N, C-alpha and C positions, 0 to 999 in steps of 0.2 A: 504494500500500500504506500510505503514511503517513496518508492520510485515514481509513482504517479504524482505525488505531492511536488517533488522536485521538477518534474516535467512541466507541471502546471505553473509553478513559480517561474521557470525559465520562459514559458510562453507569455506570461503576464509581463515580465520584465522586457521581453523583446517587443511586445506591442506598445508598452509605455515608451521605450526608446524610439521606436518608429514614429509614434505620435508626437513626441517632443521634437524630433528632428524635422518633421514636416511642418510643425508650427513655427519653429525657428526660421526655417527657410522662407516661409510665407511672411513672417514679420520682418526679418532682416534683409531679405532679398531685394535687389533693385527693381524699381517699377518705372521704367522709362521706355514704353513701347513707341516705336516710330512707324510710319508707313512702310519704310524699308524693311524693318524687322518683322512686320506682320504678313508679308507676302510669302507664299510657299516657295521653298527652295528645292529644285530638282536638278542636281548636277550643274548648277549655274545658269540654267535656262529658265526664264520666266514662262510659265505655261500660258498659252494664248487661247486654248480651247479645252473642252472637257476631254476626258479619256475616250479613246476610240471604242472601247468595249470591255467586256469582262474576260477573265481568264476562262478558257474552255473547260468543260467538265473533265475532259481527258487529262488535263494537267493535274487536277486534284486527285483523280483516280491513280495516276502513276505515282504521285507523291505519297499517297496512302500505302500503295503496294510496296514502295521502297521502304517506308518506315516499318511496315509489318515484317518484311523479310530481313531488314537490318536488325530489328530487335530480336528476331528469332536466332540470328547468328550470334548475338551477344550471349545467349544461353549456352552456346557451345564452349565458351571459355571456362566457366566453372567445371563443366564436365571434363574438359581436358586436364584441368588441375587435379581433380579428384579421381581420375581414371584408375590409378593404381589401387585405390581403396574400393572402387566399384567393381572392378574386375570384369568378368564376363557379363554379369547382369547389366552393368552400365553401358557396355559396348552394344548389347542387344537393344537396350532402350534408345540409345543414340541412333542406331541404324533405323529403328522404327520412326523416330523423330525426323530424321533426314528424309526418309521415304515419304512421310506425310508432307513435308515441305516440298519435295520434288513433285509429288502429285499436284499440289496446289500451284506450283510454278508452271507445270505443263498445262494445267487447266486454264490459267490466266493467259498464258502465251497462245494457246489454241483459240481462245475466245477473242483474241486481238487486244487484250488489255494493255499490252506493252507497245502498241503501235502509236506513234506520235502524230501522224497526220490525220 
């Protein structure tokens, strides 16, 4: 029970510090906006018109697939570190894991999920 007490004290202290720092920056920070400072900055070019359109759905789909497969690969590092303790059971489990990832990859590839155009 005491570990929860210390965690809650730490959380309260962190929230108080964040609140104090935000209040101090609001009170002590300079307030001198000018028309030059209020325009949006995009690589030194002042925008003259609205954006042409939105990102295509395909971009978001490929980004999500990358994140999913990337995170799955992260799970292989602890397995490789503990392989000597897991022995044959760990090897079989990782083969099953990689097979499931491979089936998912082939499915996405076959459905055209990795096509950019």
